[in-house]
Backbone bond lengths (Angstrom), bond angles and torsions (degrees), N, CA, C in turn:
res aa  C-N    CA-C-N  psi(-1)  N-CA   C-N-CA  omega(-1)  CA-C   N-CA-C  phi
1 M - - - 1.513 - - 1.516 110.87 -
2 V 1.345 115.05 -36.88 1.464 118.24 -178.87 1.511 110.60 -67.94
3 N 1.406 114.47 -41.78 1.495 117.96 178.92 1.511 111.53 -62.75
4 L 1.352 119.54 -37.17 1.411 122.12 177.12 1.488 110.74 -65.52
5 F 1.355 116.57 -36.00 1.438 119.36 178.79 1.472 111.67 -67.70
6 I 1.331 117.61 -37.43 1.463 121.74 176.90 1.500 111.57 -62.82
7 Q 1.329 115.52 -42.35 1.489 121.43 177.62 1.492 109.61 -58.27
8 Q 1.333 117.51 -49.83 1.465 124.55 -179.68 1.549 110.06 -58.55
9 L 1.348 112.43 -45.15 1.470 116.31 -176.98 1.511 109.23 -66.65
10 S 1.359 118.99 -42.04 1.454 122.36 176.83 1.513 112.66 -58.41
11 Q 1.338 116.06 -43.18 1.457 118.94 -179.77 1.481 111.91 -63.02
12 S 1.364 114.40 -42.61 1.459 120.49 178.38 1.514 110.62 -62.69
13 A 1.329 116.04 -42.65 1.492 122.46 -179.00 1.476 110.61 -64.71
14 N 1.388 116.92 -42.33 1.432 119.87 -179.46 1.510 112.56 -61.24
15 Q 1.336 116.69 -34.38 1.448 120.29 176.70 1.504 111.48 -62.19
16 H 1.310 115.63 -28.46 1.468 120.16 179.49 1.503 112.69 -103.92
17 L 1.352 115.78 14.52 1.472 122.45 175.96 1.501 110.29 57.87
18 M 1.349 119.07 36.39 1.438 121.45 178.78 1.535 107.34 -136.21
19 P 1.379 118.58 97.94 1.462 121.58 -176.41 1.501 111.54 -69.69
20 V 1.320 114.15 155.67 1.479 119.05 176.13 1.503 110.85 -71.63
21 H 1.302 116.73 128.10 1.468 118.72 -179.36 1.505 114.01 -64.53
22 P 1.341 121.22 139.43 1.495 122.73 -176.00 1.516 111.80 -58.59
23 T 1.320 117.88 -27.82 1.475 118.11 -179.69 1.499 112.23 -59.55
24 Y 1.335 114.80 -38.20 1.454 119.40 -176.22 1.499 112.46 -85.19
25 K 1.344 117.97 -28.13 1.450 119.46 169.50 1.515 109.92 -60.83
26 N 1.334 116.72 -45.23 1.455 120.11 -178.04 1.511 108.84 -65.03
27 A 1.329 115.88 -41.71 1.456 118.77 -177.54 1.542 110.82 -62.81
28 F 1.364 117.88 -40.99 1.444 120.75 -178.66 1.490 108.31 -64.77
29 T 1.396 117.62 -42.16 1.432 118.80 -175.60 1.515 110.35 -66.73
30 E 1.346 117.00 -39.96 1.445 120.89 179.47 1.526 109.48 -67.91
31 C 1.342 118.27 -33.75 1.458 119.69 175.85 1.472 110.60 -56.55
32 E 1.380 116.17 -47.45 1.507 120.12 -179.50 1.522 109.68 -64.17
33 E 1.343 117.30 -38.67 1.459 119.99 -179.39 1.532 110.54 -64.26
34 H 1.339 115.83 -30.77 1.475 118.24 -177.38 1.491 109.00 -105.19
35 S 1.312 121.88 30.29 1.420 125.84 -171.32 1.557 112.53 -66.17
36 T 1.320 115.37 -17.00 1.462 119.26 177.67 1.469 113.83 -90.98
37 S 1.297 117.45 -0.60 1.476 121.64 -177.16 1.505 110.64 -82.28
38 K 1.351 118.35 170.29 1.413 123.43 -179.41 1.511 113.30 -69.85
39 H 1.357 115.58 -7.61 1.449 121.39 -177.07 1.507 111.84 -98.93
40 Q 1.313 117.65 11.44 1.453 120.44 -172.81 1.556 111.73 -64.61
41 A 1.282 117.11 -19.08 1.479 119.31 -179.30 1.503 113.09 -90.20
42 V 1.330 117.81 5.47 1.426 120.74 178.39 1.482 111.18 -60.28
43 T 1.346 118.60 132.70 1.489 121.79 177.78 1.479 108.78 -87.69
44 C 1.333 117.85 118.74 1.453 123.03 -177.77 1.566 110.73 -71.28
45 N 1.299 114.99 128.58 1.477 119.41 179.53 1.498 110.14 -85.47
46 L 1.343 119.30 119.29 1.454 122.73 -172.82 1.492 112.23 -94.82
47 Q 1.344 119.29 9.94 1.487 119.82 -178.51 1.532 106.29 -75.41
48 P 1.351 116.17 162.02 1.461 119.76 174.37 1.493 111.20 -56.39
49 P 1.376 117.19 160.26 1.471 119.51 -175.65 1.518 113.04 -49.99
50 A 1.281 117.28 129.61 1.466 122.55 -175.44 1.482 110.99 -84.42
51 T 1.342 115.15 150.34 1.485 122.57 167.22 1.497 109.46 -117.80
52 F 1.250 116.64 155.00 1.459 122.52 -179.39 1.502 110.11 -134.24
53 P 1.348 117.67 142.97 1.465 121.41 174.14 1.534 109.65 -75.28
54 V 1.332 116.14 110.08 1.443 120.11 -174.56 1.550 110.31 -111.12
55 M 1.336 113.60 116.73 1.447 119.49 176.78 1.471 111.64 -70.38
56 E 1.323 116.48 -43.38 1.453 120.59 -179.26 1.529 108.45 -163.16
57 A 1.306 116.70 157.15 1.435 123.75 174.63 1.514 108.90 -145.83
58 F 1.348 115.71 135.24 1.508 117.33 -171.79 1.529 109.97 -163.37
59 Y 1.298 113.17 155.49 1.467 123.64 179.30 1.528 108.05 -102.79
60 T 1.362 116.47 124.93 1.421 118.46 -175.22 1.580 107.62 -160.92
61 L 1.297 116.22 -159.96 1.463 120.99 174.27 1.510 110.94 -103.70
62 Q 1.310 116.19 139.97 1.467 118.91 176.04 1.527 106.66 -68.49
63 G 1.306 116.26 127.03 1.489 119.47 -174.18 1.475 117.49 -98.65
64 E 1.355 115.28 -5.69 1.475 119.10 -172.65 1.517 114.25 -134.61
65 G 1.306 114.50 154.17 1.481 120.29 168.49 1.511 113.57 71.98
66 F 1.377 114.13 -156.32 1.415 123.12 -172.31 1.553 113.47 -60.50
67 H 1.340 116.64 -35.46 1.425 119.50 -173.66 1.537 112.45 -99.77
68 Q 1.343 118.38 17.39 1.445 119.35 -178.20 1.513 111.88 -59.19
69 G 1.323 114.14 141.23 1.463 119.70 -179.09 1.526 113.79 94.24
70 K 1.381 116.33 -13.40 1.463 118.42 -179.26 1.501 110.75 -88.73
71 A 1.365 117.13 144.60 1.406 120.51 175.94 1.549 111.80 -65.55
72 A 1.280 118.57 138.23 1.479 120.83 -178.04 1.516 110.95 -156.06
73 Y 1.342 116.24 147.60 1.432 121.69 176.02 1.536 107.55 -97.81
74 F 1.303 115.94 121.35 1.488 121.50 -178.52 1.531 111.19 -98.88
75 I 1.347 114.01 136.36 1.444 121.15 168.89 1.533 107.92 -122.04
76 R 1.346 113.31 112.52 1.433 120.43 -178.67 1.524 110.03 -95.96
77 L 1.338 118.80 108.90 1.434 122.63 -178.73 1.497 111.89 -86.00
78 G 1.326 117.78 144.31 1.417 122.72 177.58 1.531 110.80 -80.79
79 G 1.339 117.03 150.89 1.411 123.13 177.55 1.513 111.02 113.43
80 C 1.316 117.52 121.74 1.455 121.15 174.92 1.499 109.36 -160.49
81 D 1.344 116.98 132.52 1.473 119.90 177.67 1.522 109.08 -120.83
82 V 1.338 117.32 21.49 1.495 120.83 176.08 1.468 111.43 -83.55
83 G 1.307 118.01 -46.50 1.472 122.65 170.84 1.488 116.16 75.52
84 C 1.320 121.62 44.42 1.428 123.86 177.35 1.511 109.94 -67.60
85 F 1.335 119.62 121.41 1.470 120.63 -172.29 1.536 110.71 -67.66
86 W 1.384 117.34 -19.27 1.465 118.42 178.06 1.535 112.06 -98.24
87 C 1.294 120.43 11.15 1.443 125.79 -179.73 1.555 111.16 -53.68
88 D 1.346 118.72 132.17 1.449 120.79 -177.45 1.559 110.33 -93.84
89 V 1.343 118.44 0.94 1.430 121.09 176.74 1.539 110.05 -130.91
90 K 1.329 117.76 51.68 1.442 119.68 -179.09 1.523 113.46 -62.81
91 E 1.303 117.44 -20.54 1.441 119.98 174.82 1.492 113.18 -65.71
92 S 1.276 118.25 -11.61 1.495 122.26 179.02 1.530 110.68 -83.96
93 W 1.340 120.97 -12.76 1.416 124.26 -168.63 1.566 112.77 -62.42
94 E 1.289 116.86 -42.58 1.508 120.31 -173.97 1.524 107.58 -93.80
95 A 1.287 118.16 109.64 1.425 124.72 -175.99 1.532 110.72 -62.29
96 D 1.268 117.56 -38.99 1.519 120.43 -173.56 1.487 112.73 -71.18
97 K 1.322 118.59 -3.49 1.432 120.36 178.00 1.551 113.68 -89.82
98 H 1.324 114.37 -2.10 1.435 119.10 -174.76 1.517 113.06 -121.30
99 P 1.335 120.85 145.76 1.408 125.28 -174.75 1.524 112.97 -61.93
100 Q 1.292 117.07 144.42 1.456 123.37 176.86 1.509 108.55 -88.03
101 L 1.297 117.81 120.48 1.472 122.70 -177.24 1.551 109.89 -120.80
102 T 1.321 114.82 140.49 1.464 119.77 179.45 1.541 111.00 -76.02
103 I 1.333 112.04 163.63 1.462 118.42 176.43 1.493 109.90 -62.80
104 E 1.309 116.63 -42.89 1.484 119.41 -177.75 1.526 112.48 -65.72
105 H 1.307 116.06 -37.22 1.513 117.98 174.17 1.536 109.40 -62.21
106 L 1.291 115.99 -46.39 1.524 116.36 -178.68 1.530 110.13 -62.89
107 L 1.335 118.66 -38.73 1.415 121.89 -178.06 1.538 108.24 -66.37
108 S 1.309 116.71 -43.01 1.470 118.17 -178.92 1.533 111.71 -61.81
109 E 1.305 117.25 -34.39 1.464 119.42 177.33 1.536 112.40 -70.68
110 I 1.341 114.39 -41.01 1.472 119.14 175.44 1.550 111.54 -59.57
111 K 1.295 115.65 -37.60 1.481 119.16 -175.30 1.563 111.82 -71.72
112 K 1.362 114.76 -9.53 1.461 116.08 176.65 1.546 112.26 -80.96
113 T 1.357 112.30 -4.16 1.486 119.27 178.16 1.496 110.23 -118.41
114 P 1.306 118.03 168.70 1.471 120.01 175.11 1.540 112.94 -87.61
115 A 1.317 116.38 19.78 1.491 120.15 -172.37 1.540 110.63 -58.80
116 Q 1.318 115.94 142.79 1.423 124.46 176.48 1.537 112.11 -115.38
117 I 1.315 112.67 -20.61 1.512 122.03 -179.36 1.526 108.22 -119.67
118 V 1.328 114.57 130.06 1.460 121.34 173.07 1.544 110.81 -115.15
119 V 1.299 116.35 120.05 1.473 121.23 -177.11 1.550 108.73 -102.90
120 I 1.330 116.30 121.42 1.434 119.64 178.12 1.551 105.63 -100.00
121 T 1.344 115.03 121.46 1.443 121.92 -174.75 1.530 109.36 -134.62
122 G 1.312 116.89 -171.67 1.424 119.08 179.07 1.519 111.60 -155.37
123 G 1.406 115.61 -152.44 1.422 125.58 19.34 1.536 113.37 48.91
124 E 1.349 112.30 -169.15 1.474 118.83 170.15 1.500 108.32 -116.19
125 P 1.373 115.97 102.09 1.451 119.38 -174.04 1.481 118.18 -61.55
126 L 1.345 115.66 -23.73 1.479 118.97 -176.23 1.551 110.67 -79.40
127 M 1.328 117.25 2.37 1.446 118.23 170.80 1.578 107.91 -70.16
128 H 1.310 117.73 -12.58 1.474 123.03 -177.58 1.552 106.36 -114.67
129 N 1.320 116.13 147.17 1.435 120.81 169.41 1.534 112.00 -73.90
130 L 1.319 118.08 116.71 1.410 123.82 -170.14 1.544 113.16 -105.51
131 D 1.318 116.54 12.28 1.482 118.92 -177.37 1.514 111.61 -60.86
132 A 1.346 118.49 -51.62 1.464 122.11 -175.33 1.478 110.37 -65.58
133 L 1.342 116.60 -40.24 1.476 121.19 -178.38 1.511 111.90 -60.22
134 T 1.388 114.81 -51.05 1.492 118.19 -176.91 1.551 110.79 -68.45
135 L 1.326 117.00 -34.79 1.440 118.69 176.53 1.488 110.57 -59.46
136 R 1.339 119.66 -48.05 1.450 122.51 -175.98 1.535 110.58 -66.87
137 L 1.354 118.58 -36.08 1.437 121.76 177.58 1.503 111.47 -65.29
138 Q 1.345 116.17 -43.48 1.449 120.67 -176.18 1.558 112.82 -69.90
139 V 1.299 114.53 -40.62 1.486 114.07 176.79 1.497 112.48 -68.29
140 A 1.324 117.96 -15.99 1.467 123.20 172.97 1.517 112.04 -85.78
141 G 1.336 115.97 3.99 1.474 120.58 176.39 1.488 114.27 85.21
142 L 1.346 120.93 16.63 1.422 124.09 -177.26 1.521 112.19 -100.62
143 K 1.328 117.18 145.35 1.467 120.27 176.44 1.572 107.79 -85.53
144 T 1.300 117.01 137.91 1.415 121.87 -177.73 1.514 114.43 -108.36
145 H 1.323 116.38 119.87 1.498 121.38 -179.50 1.565 104.39 -118.15
146 I 1.351 112.34 151.77 1.476 117.29 175.43 1.538 108.44 -134.33
147 E 1.343 114.26 143.09 1.448 122.12 169.12 1.508 109.88 -112.62
148 T 1.299 117.87 117.16 1.437 120.93 -171.93 1.556 112.77 -146.55
149 S 1.316 114.08 154.40 1.511 118.35 173.61 1.506 108.97 -83.51
150 G 1.317 118.54 -11.68 1.471 121.75 -179.13 1.518 114.44 72.63
151 S 1.330 115.66 17.93 1.449 118.90 -177.85 1.515 116.37 -83.99
152 H 1.339 115.70 -1.95 1.464 121.38 176.29 1.574 107.15 -129.29
153 P 1.353 118.08 158.92 1.450 121.82 -178.01 1.532 110.06 -54.74
154 L 1.311 115.87 144.37 1.446 120.86 179.17 1.533 109.69 -74.93
155 S 1.312 116.03 131.10 1.460 123.12 169.98 1.540 107.05 -131.42
156 G 1.404 115.03 163.75 1.443 118.13 -176.75 1.526 112.47 89.14
157 D 1.340 113.78 163.03 1.434 121.15 176.17 1.506 109.93 -115.98
158 W 1.310 119.24 126.12 1.425 122.60 -162.16 1.579 114.32 -124.91
159 D 1.281 114.55 138.53 1.497 118.36 172.61 1.551 108.15 -86.58
160 W 1.315 116.36 -23.97 1.504 117.04 179.22 1.499 108.26 -152.87
161 I 1.324 115.85 130.07 1.447 123.65 177.32 1.512 109.38 -115.95
162 C 1.357 115.04 111.35 1.479 119.72 170.58 1.491 109.29 -93.72
163 L 1.298 116.55 114.67 1.450 121.94 179.19 1.568 109.42 -100.32
164 S 1.311 114.04 123.58 1.460 118.60 -178.17 1.571 106.13 -125.96
165 P 1.309 117.61 87.83 1.497 120.68 -173.48 1.511 111.32 -68.47
166 K 1.289 116.33 146.79 1.476 121.02 -178.27 1.560 109.88 -125.34
167 K 1.279 114.81 139.80 1.484 119.99 -179.08 1.529 110.27 -64.18
168 F 1.326 118.59 -24.10 1.442 120.98 -173.06 1.496 112.19 -75.19
169 K 1.358 115.62 -24.19 1.483 119.91 176.03 1.528 105.81 -160.23
170 A 1.313 115.11 105.32 1.471 122.31 -169.20 1.483 111.88 -66.34
171 P 1.295 118.22 155.57 1.499 119.85 178.46 1.506 111.93 -75.11
172 L 1.341 116.30 150.68 1.438 121.26 175.06 1.546 109.63 -68.31
173 P 1.359 118.58 143.76 1.438 119.18 -175.96 1.550 114.14 -61.24
174 G 1.339 116.75 -29.34 1.484 118.14 -173.46 1.498 114.25 -65.47
175 I 1.365 119.24 -23.95 1.433 120.48 -174.23 1.558 112.07 -84.42
176 L 1.368 115.04 -20.85 1.486 118.15 -171.89 1.520 112.09 -60.30
177 P 1.320 124.18 -48.05 1.492 121.52 179.99 1.484 113.36 -68.51
178 L 1.360 120.61 -11.84 1.461 124.00 -175.89 1.512 110.75 -94.65
179 A 1.341 118.25 -11.16 1.460 123.12 -174.79 1.541 108.16 -68.01
180 N 1.341 114.25 137.04 1.499 119.27 170.91 1.508 110.36 -92.35
181 E 1.322 114.26 -20.23 1.466 119.06 -174.42 1.532 107.33 -147.85
182 L 1.364 115.98 130.99 1.452 120.57 175.17 1.529 105.50 -112.72
183 K 1.325 116.54 117.54 1.451 121.82 -177.45 1.532 108.36 -123.16
184 V 1.347 112.67 114.14 1.450 119.13 -176.51 1.521 108.52 -105.49
185 I 1.347 116.70 127.83 1.429 121.01 175.44 1.508 111.51 -82.08
186 V 1.313 118.07 126.36 1.463 123.83 -175.61 1.520 109.70 -102.11
187 Y 1.346 114.17 113.86 1.487 121.02 178.75 1.527 108.98 -104.96
188 N 1.346 114.51 -33.18 1.488 118.43 176.70 1.490 110.44 -154.48
189 K 1.282 120.17 -179.09 1.455 124.11 -173.44 1.550 112.78 -58.78
190 S 1.331 115.90 -34.28 1.473 118.29 -177.99 1.509 113.62 -59.63
191 D 1.326 114.89 -22.61 1.478 119.25 -176.25 1.508 112.27 -69.09
192 F 1.299 118.16 -20.71 1.488 119.91 176.35 1.543 111.08 -66.77
193 K 1.299 114.71 -41.36 1.514 118.54 175.02 1.549 110.00 -64.96
194 W 1.285 115.06 -40.67 1.476 118.59 178.62 1.562 111.31 -63.71
195 A 1.308 116.33 -36.01 1.486 119.56 176.49 1.518 110.09 -65.62
196 E 1.262 118.32 -46.57 1.508 121.68 -178.30 1.493 111.73 -62.90
197 K 1.352 116.59 -33.15 1.430 121.20 178.02 1.547 111.94 -55.39
198 Y 1.335 115.61 -41.26 1.442 121.25 -177.09 1.532 112.98 -89.70
199 A 1.322 116.15 -23.09 1.462 120.65 178.77 1.524 109.47 -63.10
200 T 1.304 118.91 -23.31 1.496 119.37 -177.76 1.497 112.67 -82.83
201 D 1.342 116.17 -12.72 1.514 121.45 -173.73 1.513 112.32 -105.40
202 I 1.296 120.69 -4.13 1.433 120.78 -178.91 1.536 110.59 -98.78
203 S 1.347 117.30 171.96 1.474 122.38 -178.18 1.498 111.68 -69.10
204 T 1.305 118.24 159.50 1.445 122.21 179.81 1.520 109.31 -68.50
205 Q 1.276 120.34 -21.21 1.485 123.47 -179.40 1.545 112.42 -87.29
206 C 1.291 118.53 -6.83 1.432 123.04 -177.84 1.557 111.27 -69.33
207 K 1.304 116.38 134.13 1.435 120.14 179.82 1.560 108.74 -85.42
208 L 1.338 116.85 139.68 1.441 121.68 -174.91 1.510 112.16 -111.94
209 Y 1.371 116.63 125.46 1.443 120.56 -176.75 1.541 110.23 -130.42
210 L 1.322 114.37 140.82 1.499 121.54 168.40 1.519 107.10 -113.05
211 Q 1.321 114.70 128.42 1.469 121.26 -177.04 1.504 111.72 -125.56
212 P 1.334 118.47 124.28 1.477 119.81 178.79 1.518 111.99 -66.35
213 E 1.313 112.21 137.26 1.506 116.60 172.47 1.538 106.10 -67.27
214 W 1.365 115.52 133.43 1.485 121.04 -165.84 1.518 113.69 -55.79
215 S 1.335 119.61 -41.84 1.427 122.40 -175.48 1.554 113.01 -74.25
216 K 1.359 115.46 -15.90 1.492 120.24 -179.77 1.528 110.96 -111.26
217 Q 1.297 119.90 11.01 1.423 121.33 -170.18 1.572 112.76 -57.30
218 N 1.280 117.93 -38.42 1.446 118.84 -179.04 1.516 112.30 -65.34
219 V 1.287 118.47 -26.90 1.462 124.27 -179.98 1.484 110.21 -86.43
220 V 1.335 119.09 -45.65 1.439 120.52 -167.72 1.571 112.24 -92.57
221 I 1.324 120.76 -22.62 1.420 120.67 179.44 1.542 113.12 -57.18
222 P 1.314 120.01 -44.00 1.471 119.80 175.69 1.563 111.46 -62.00
223 L 1.339 117.29 -35.15 1.425 121.62 179.58 1.573 110.39 -67.28
224 I 1.313 113.71 -41.79 1.476 120.54 177.15 1.470 112.76 -61.68
225 V 1.357 115.62 -45.94 1.459 122.31 -178.26 1.533 109.00 -57.52
226 E 1.310 115.51 -49.58 1.469 119.82 -178.76 1.513 112.15 -65.28
227 Y 1.358 116.59 -35.80 1.470 118.28 179.58 1.506 111.24 -70.31
228 I 1.294 118.12 -38.05 1.499 121.71 178.14 1.526 110.13 -66.11
229 K 1.322 116.64 -41.03 1.480 119.37 176.31 1.503 111.96 -58.91
230 A 1.371 117.51 -35.09 1.451 122.38 -179.06 1.525 110.94 -85.25
231 N 1.316 115.78 -18.76 1.496 121.40 -173.54 1.545 106.46 -137.42
232 P 1.351 119.39 72.42 1.482 120.71 -170.70 1.468 117.26 -66.94
233 K 1.363 119.92 -3.53 1.434 119.48 172.16 1.517 112.94 -62.77
234 W 1.352 114.43 -23.58 1.464 118.43 -178.47 1.489 111.04 -92.10
235 E 1.359 117.31 154.60 1.466 123.35 173.62 1.521 110.44 -126.22
236 L 1.295 114.28 162.20 1.468 120.24 -179.06 1.511 109.99 -91.06
237 S 1.370 114.46 134.68 1.431 121.22 173.34 1.554 107.12 -119.68
238 L 1.348 115.84 129.51 1.400 121.75 176.59 1.541 110.06 -119.13
239 Q 1.303 116.70 149.31 1.484 119.49 179.93 1.539 105.78 -82.77
240 I 1.317 117.07 79.11 1.432 121.73 -173.07 1.545 111.72 -64.31
241 H 1.361 116.01 -27.30 1.478 118.56 -179.22 1.555 109.99 -63.03
242 K 1.311 117.63 -27.12 1.443 120.45 176.77 1.498 111.90 -75.58
243 Y 1.311 117.31 -31.91 1.476 121.50 178.60 1.528 110.21 -73.23
244 I 1.310 118.50 -32.62 1.432 122.18 -176.70 1.526 113.83 -100.41
245 N 1.320 114.41 0.76 1.464 121.56 173.91 1.499 114.15 63.79
246 V 1.339 115.82 50.05 1.436 121.46 172.88 1.495 108.30 -123.68
247 P 1.359 120.66 160.45 1.490 119.93 -175.74 1.502 110.69 -61.63
């Protein structure tokens, strides 16, 4: 059925003098070959090959949350309208300051490493439509993770969603029950109440983490420890990559 669809799409495209790009022919074919996988419901994006503003991309260890300590390839997309004043990557905020890279270029760089997990982060990655990117990564056999504030509509197909809601721009309600991990950054005592507000709206399988804001860690870590002892559904997340000096 997929092959028939490709033929029909090619015929239609030829009438408009616009051939189907090989990337998407390959993706459709691989979708059919993997039709028994859990990703069979992925909606194929038929737009021309996408490019994304990429601030940086690197292979390292995941430093935060449930998957901390695991090797992962990070793609940090430019663009963010959330505006956390304590953000440690403010240079990611303006998308037009970063080079536009194609999906195939990103995949070729990932394939130079033994990475099995790709983390899409930002900035706020959901400012971009990520359907085509996650499809291509998944048909290449990679697990797709996202780190997001949830302030924009969810796109893409994900093996893991880390939701980190921010007071500056609240998450959309639709993403809350889909989150695998709720990670709240603690800057002061009021953030515990903020954390509990969203803990009531996520699924029962969602992992709950409190993470100290880096510049305030000496002040808030003791508060977090005592809070977790009193509320053991929560766990502590530390930015271990900063402690061991890796990206």
